[in-house]
C-alpha positions in Angstrom: 0.1 -0.1 0.0 2.6 2.5 1.1 4.7 2.3 -2.0 1.7 2.6 -4.3 0.4 5.8 -2.5 3.9 7.3 -2.5 4.2 6.7 -6.3 0.8 8.2 -6.9 1.7 11.4 -4.6 5.1 11.7 -6.7 3.1 11.5 -10.0 0.5 14.1 -8.6 3.2 16.4 -7.7 5.1 16.1 -10.9 1.8 17.0 -12.8 0.3 19.9 -10.7 3.3 22.0 -10.0 5.0 23.4 -7.0 2.1 25.4 -5.5 -0.3 22.4 -5.4 2.2 19.8 -4.2 1.5 17.3 -1.3 4.3 16.8 1.2 4.7 14.5 4.2 7.0 13.8 7.1 6.8 10.5 9.1 5.5 10.4 12.6 7.4 9.0 15.5 6.2 5.6 17.0 5.6 7.7 20.4 3.3 10.2 18.6 1.3 7.4 17.0 0.9 5.6 20.2 -0.3 8.8 22.0 -2.8 9.6 19.2 -4.2 6.2 19.1 -5.4 6.7 22.7 -7.5 9.8 21.6 -9.5 7.8 18.8 -10.9 5.6 21.5 -12.0 2.8 18.9 -9.3 0.7 17.2 -7.2 2.5 14.6 -7.3 0.8 11.3 -4.1 -1.0 10.6 -3.8 0.7 7.2 -4.1 4.1 8.7 -1.6 3.4 11.4 0.8 2.2 8.5 0.2 5.4 6.8 1.0 7.3 9.8 4.3 5.5 10.3 5.4 6.2 6.6 3.9 9.6 6.0 2.9 11.1 9.3 0.2 13.2 7.6 -0.4 14.6 3.9 0.1 18.3 3.8 -1.0 20.4 0.8 1.0 23.5 -0.2 -2.3 25.3 -0.7 -5.1 24.3 1.7 -7.9 26.1 0.0 -8.5 24.6 -3.4 -8.1 21.0 -4.6 -6.3 20.0 -1.4 -6.0 16.8 0.5 -5.0 17.1 4.1 -4.4 14.3 6.7 -3.3 15.7 10.0 0.1 14.8 11.2 -0.1 13.0 14.6 2.3 15.7 16.2 0.1 18.6 15.2 -3.1 16.8 16.2 -1.6 16.1 19.6 -0.9 19.7 20.0 -4.4 20.7 18.9 -6.0 18.2 21.2 -4.2 19.8 24.2 -4.4 23.5 23.1 -5.1 25.9 25.8 -7.3 28.1 23.7 -10.8 26.7 23.3 -11.1 27.9 19.7 -8.1 26.1 18.6 -8.6 23.1 20.6 -9.7 19.7 19.0 -12.3 18.4 21.5 -11.9 14.9 20.3 -11.3 12.9 17.0 -15.1 12.2 16.8 -16.9 13.3 13.6 -18.9 16.3 14.9 -16.1 17.6 17.2 -13.5 17.3 14.3 -15.9 19.2 11.9 -16.2 21.9 14.5 -12.5 22.0 15.0 -11.8 22.8 11.4 -14.2 25.7 11.7 -12.3 27.1 14.8 -14.9 25.6 16.9 -17.6 28.1 15.6 -20.3 26.0 14.0 -23.5 26.8 16.1 -25.6 24.7 13.9 -23.6 21.7 15.4 -24.4 22.8 18.9 -26.6 20.5 21.0 -30.4 21.1 20.5 -30.2 23.0 17.2 -30.4 20.1 14.6 -29.0 17.3 16.7 -29.7 16.1 20.2 -26.9 15.5 22.7 -27.5 11.7 22.3 -26.9 11.9 18.5 -23.8 14.1 18.8 -22.4 11.6 21.3 -23.2 8.6 19.1 -21.6 10.4 16.1 -18.5 11.4 18.0 -18.1 8.0 19.6 -18.6 5.8 16.5 -16.9 7.8 13.7 -13.5 9.3 13.9 -12.0 11.8 11.6 -8.5 12.1 10.4 -8.3 14.7 7.6 -10.3 16.4 4.9 -10.2 17.4 1.2 -11.4 20.3 -0.7 -12.3 20.8 -4.3 -13.3 24.1 -6.2 -15.4 25.6 -3.4 -12.4 26.5 -1.3 -12.9 27.1 2.4 -16.7 27.1 2.1 -16.8 23.2 1.7 -14.9 20.1 2.7 -15.1 16.5 2.6 -14.2 15.0 6.1 -12.3 11.6 6.0 -13.5 9.2 8.7 -13.5 5.6 9.8 -16.0 3.5 11.7 -15.7 0.9 14.3 -15.2 -1.9 11.7 -12.3 0.0 10.1 -14.3 1.0 7.0 -13.7 4.5 5.6 -15.8 7.2 4.2 -16.3 10.8 3.7 -18.8 13.5 4.8 -19.6 16.6 2.8 -20.3 19.8 4.5 -20.9 23.0 2.7 -21.4 26.1 5.0 -24.5 27.1 3.1 -26.0 23.8 3.1 -26.5 22.5 6.5 -29.5 20.5 5.7 -27.6 18.2 3.4 -25.0 17.6 6.1 -27.7 16.7 8.5 -30.1 14.7 6.4 -27.6 13.1 3.9 -25.0 12.2 6.4 -25.4 12.9 10.1 -28.8 11.5 10.7 -28.3 8.4 8.5 -24.9 7.8 10.4 -26.9 7.5 13.7 -28.7 4.5 12.3 -25.9 2.8 10.5 -22.3 3.4 9.1 -22.2 4.7 5.5 -18.5 3.9 5.4 -17.9 1.6 2.4 -14.3 2.3 1.3 -10.9 1.2 2.2 -8.1 3.5 2.6 -5.7 3.2 -0.3 -8.6 3.0 -3.0 -10.2 6.0 -1.3 -6.9 8.1 -1.3 -6.2 7.2 -4.9 -9.8 8.3 -5.8 -9.4 11.6 -4.0 -6.0 12.3 -5.5 -7.3 11.5 -8.9 -10.3 13.9 -8.4 -7.9 16.7 -7.3 -5.5 16.2 -10.1 -8.2 16.4 -12.5 -9.6 19.6 -11.2 -6.2 21.3 -11.0 -5.2 20.4 -14.5 -8.6 21.5 -15.7 -8.2 24.9 -14.0 -4.8 25.3 -15.8 -6.1 24.7 -19.4 
């Protein structure tokens, strides 16, 4: 898996140019062990392997056609951050989406669209580890998550379409997991999509 992902990233970087490149730096075993405790459900073996070899995936430009998998070191710092606006409350799905919006998403507060029981269920059963963006920039992101069975999926959230987030993803996820992908094919699919978008923009 690792070699295939590395080769795909290298090919991506060669095609999209310096200002769209994806970079990475391996995490230490200690950082990974610490981070695993925060997930509170089993970390899929293929994601753990990715952490060991890549740490995270960091786009040069985070706003457009960008894939970002948080490095364990930066996540650990965010989980312990003293400032409530920059602190990642947990690796749970709802908490992570909030964190990516500087914890300022009142529509995800208890009692607005979701009950405390629903929020707790979503945070407990689905864990996020990154996101990707296409041509909407910071207005929209697809959040990468895994479930208790080690399956992977994405949740789309556009800031002007809360109903789609709630009705297409979050409410259904309180009934059953929608995760139906494995890690490597999902990453390849995302990189293919981002590459196509970048190259189309440059035409």
